Residue, then its C-alpha position, 0 to 999 in steps of 0.5 A: m468342510a473337507d474342503s475348507e480344512g484339507g484342501p491345499g489352500a487351506m494348508a498352505q500357510p501353516r507350512v511356511l510358518l512351520t519349515k522357515e523362521p519368520a522374517p523381521q517385522t517392519v510394520p507393528a503386528s497386529d490382531l488378526p480377525m477372528k476366522v469364522y468355521e462353519v459348524g456341520l449338522n449331524t446328518g446321521t446316527d452314526s455320523s461322526s459329524g456333529l457339536a463334539t468334533v467342532g474346534f478340534r480340527t482347526a489349528k493343529y500340525l500334520p504328521a509330516e510337518w512334525h516328522l520334518h520339524n524334528s528332523e530339522l532339529y537333528h539336523k541342526a544339533f548335527a550341524g553344531c556338533e560337527q562345527a563345534e568338533h571342527g573348531r576344537a580340531e582347528a583350535k588344537e592345531l593352531a596351538e600346537y602351531a603357535a607352540a612350535a612356532a613360538q618354540r622355533a623362534q626361541q631357539d632361532s634366537t638363543a642361537a643367534v645369541s650364542q652366535r653374537l657371543q662368539d663374535i663379541h668373544f673374537w673382538k674381545a680376544e683381539l681386543q685383549r691381545e692389543i692391549q697385552d701387546l701395547d702395555a708391554e710395547t710401552r714398557l720397552l718403550a719406557a726402558q728405552k726411555l729411561r735410557l735415554e735419560r740415563a744417557l742425557d744425564a751422564t752427558e753433563v759429566p763429559y760437557a762439564i769436563a770439557t767446559d772446565n778443561l776449556q775453563c782451566r786452560e783460559r788461566r794459562q799464562a802468556p805466551d802459553l795462552v795459545s790456540d793449539e790443539v788441544e784447544r781445538e779439540l775441547l771445543k770440537e768435544a763441547e759442541l758435539i756435546r751439545n748437539i748429542q744433548e739437543l738430539l737426545k732431548r728431542t728423541l727423549m720428547q719424541a719417546s714421552n709423545q709415543m708413549r702417551l699415544n700408546r697408552d691413549h689408543k690402549e685406553f680406547c681398547e680397554m675402553d672397547w674391551s669393557d664394554k665387550v665383556e659387559t656385553y659379553n656378560i649380558d648376552d650370555k645371560c640372555g642366552k641362558y634364559s629359558n621358559q622355566s627360569t623364574n626371573i622373567q617378566f614382561h617388558p612391553s617397551s623393549v620390543k623397539f630398536e635404540e635410536s643410537a643403536s649401532t649396526p653389525e658393520t659400524w659395531a666391527k668397523f669401531s673394534h677394528d679401527n680401534i686394533y688398527r690404530a693401536e697395531r699403528e702405534k704399536l709399529a712406530s713405538i717398535n720403530l721409535r725403540a730401534l731409532i734409539d737404539n741407533i742413536l744411543h750407540d751412534t752418540s756413545e760411539d762418537m764421545r768416545k772417540q772424541c774423548a780418545a782425540v782430546n786425550e791424545a792432544f793432551a797427552k803429546h802437549c803435555e809431552e812437550l812441556d815436560d822438558t820446561k817443567h819446573k814446580l814448587e812441590h811441596h806448597l803445589k801439593k797442599i793446594l792441590k789437596e785442599i782444592g780435591y777436598q773442597e771438590a769433594n765437599i762441594a760435591a757432597l753438599k750438591q748429593a745432600i741437597k739433591d738427596k733432600e728433594a725426594p722427601m721434600k717431594v714426598a711432604q708436598t706431595r701428601l700435602y697435595d693429595r690431602s687437600f683433595r680431601p671432602n667436605l668435613d674431612l678437610c680437617r687441620d689435623e696433627a697429620q697436616f701440621r707435621l707435613i707443614r713443618e716437615v716442608e719448613e724443615l726440609t726448606e730451612s735444611i735446604n737453605s742452609l745446605k745452599k748456604k754452605l754450598l755458596e760458602s764452600e765454593q767461595a772457598l773452592r774459588n779462594l783456594e784456586d785464587t791461592r793456588m793461582n797466587l802460588e803458581k805465579e811464582i812457578a815458571v809458565k812452563t809450570n803453570s801450563i803443564f799442571i793445568d793440561r795434565q794435573k786439572c784437565m786430564a785428571q778430570r778427564t778420568r772420570y769420563p763415562v764408559v760407553v755402556k753409561l753413555a748408552g743409557y745402560q747405568 
């Protein structure tokens, strides 16, 4: 019994079960057959062997096994605590690292946005400066264009004088109807004025095209500047966001690059190209203004020089005719006076007709703009009827004035015919002196001064 209970072979199996976890079983467990123990007989009076100890010695752990089991539990508890403590330390370290990384990333992003704001501000300021320069240059060119228009309008009077002089001199009677020095100078003057008018028209068209280009490039710069302003406001708002902002939220879909997004290089090149093209047009506009100055100076000087040559030829020819002058002073002065009145009347009628152009434009522009009223607002209201009546009244007034102008011009022609009939009774020399001195030279006193020919008035 002692060998069977305390021997190494009898306790090997319980020790393995106490120190190791059972392996997973792949074969279904089955009940083992009950172990049969031999009961020892009581051999003596003091002997402990006997029926009283049966069943208390088998299936019990030894004290060493009990201590080993407890030590293993202690070890597992200690290892678990140590592992949990290590995990908490790692979690704390990871959280601190993540917080620091997030803070650094946010600081870097804020710095990048701030740098971007500086870049945007630079290009915005450059574009704004270019817009202001182009606007100022366009205004200067518009002033030059106005000078061209005034100069072109001013050439109408000299051309009318020259052509009228030629026409008047065509009414000379033989033998004074000759191609003299005065006629050659007048033809030269008329040709010079026509060439100057063509030059001014071409320059005027060039100035209009340049102004259009200036406005187009100014518009390009304004659009780019507007985008920069909007972008600056957006980035400025983004730069002010913080973790304590109340208007921040999740936008998972925003973490991507737009397909149409530009690169910093193309972004900067776009604004650079806009400014470059604007600078190029501004330089062209400056050169054109200088060219216009030279053209107006040269043309005004040429016209005044030719006017002086014509006047000198007239004066010389009139001096040659003074010796044979015979006039019928009384009748001739009355006719000339009436002709002067009639010319003034015609000029007044023409001015009256011209004065009706602005009211007509106002009324027709109002009607045109009101035609764009939307939907039911396109109403035939009293204002519409009054505007239509205004246009009709202005048209009627203009037609009446034109009719009266025709009558007045006809009356002037009649007076000229009467004058010619009277001059038929005057000597040929008297007629020639009257045309050259009273008509041609008198009209040439209306020749514009250099300041007006240069477009300053």
